[in-house]
Every structure is written in C-alpha cells, then in structure tokens.
N, C-alpha and C positions, 0 to 999 in steps of 0.2 A: 459833736456835730461837724459836718464839713465846713471848713474855713474858720473854725474856732481857733483862737490863739491861746497857747498855754506857755507857762514858764518852761524853759528847757530842762527836762529831768536829767540830762546827762551832765554831771558836774564838770567834767573835763572840757566840755564845749561851751559852757554857760558864759564864760568871759567874753568870747567873740560872738556867740549866738545866744543871746539871752532868752529868745522865744522860739517856739515851733508852731507851725500851723498845720492842722489836719487837712489833708487834701482828698482823702478817699471819700466816696459817696456814702451817705448815711445808710443806704440799703446794703452796703458791703461791710458794715461794722459788726459782723457776727463773730469774728475771730477774736483772739486775745491781743492782737496788735492793731495799731493804727498807722497808716502811711502818712508821714509828715515831711515837711521841708523846713529847714532852719531859716531863721530870720536874723540877718546881720545888719547892724547900723550902717547906713549908707556911707557915712564919713569914714568908716573903717576899711572901705574897699577903694582901691586905686581907680578901678573902672567898672562899669556895669555893662553886662552883655545884652543890652536891648531887650527884645521880646522874651528872651529866655529867662530873665530874672527881673520880674516886675517890682517896682518900688511901691510900697504900701505905707500908710501912716498908722502908727501905734503909739498911744499915749503922747500924741503931739510931736512925734519924731519920725523921720523917714527911715524905713528899713527895707532891705533888699531880700526878697523871697528867693532863696537859693534852690530853684526847681531842680537843677542837676544833682542836688544832694538828697534826693528822696531816700528815706529810710523807714524802717518799721520800729515803732516804740511800743512797748507793752502798754496797753490801755490803762492798766492799774497804776502806772507811773505818772499819768497825766492828771494833774489835780484840776481844780475848778478852772474853767476858762476865764481869761482876762478880758475877752472881747472877741470880735469877729472881723475878718477881712472880706466878708461876703460882698461888700460893695465893689471889690476889685475882681469879682468873678470872671468877667470877660477877659481881662488881662491874664489871669491865672490859667484859664482854659486855653488861651492863645499860646502861652508858654508851654503847657503840656502838649498841645498839638505840635508845636515846633520841635520839642524834645523827642516825642515818640513817632510822629508821622512826617516830620519835615515840611509841614505846611503852616 
C-alpha cells in the first residue's frame, strides 16, 4: 500500500538505508515492481535538502525520505510492512511536486 514502510530488500544498501517506503499509488500496483524511496537515518546525513527530502519518524527515530532516489523494487521482495508514513503525506507530495514539477 502507498506509504507503507518495509525493510530494505537490497542487502548492499541496508546498512545506510534500512528501510524503503512505497510511494506509488495503490491503483498503480498492477505490475511486478513497486516504486520506493530509501529511508536513511537523519544523523547519517550531513545536511538535509529541505522540501525535497522530508523527515519522517519510524520506530521512534528520525529518517530522511530520499525522494531523489526513487527506484523500482520487485514487489515479491517486499516482505510484510513495518508501518506507514501516511501521516507525512502532505510533505511527501510536496517533495514529489518539487522533484517532478518544480513547484
């Protein structure tokens, strides 16, 4: 489901980005992949790029949603969701608008 958070299935990236969040709309989940963005612990980054990378809370810790790092992940590799960041929807949509439309 859109905004669900999953453990990062890409082992080589899990150390820096332990989670991914599904960003594509539920109505578009008919293919084999899901469009996700990586989530990196805020303390691991030197600076955060404002609107483009919203800060969200997962398991009581702050993470940065790396909207510029959108990628496709096979749906079969995404195990049970750990939670959701749906409460950050407005900030996520603003980041996507900024990335793709410049507004």
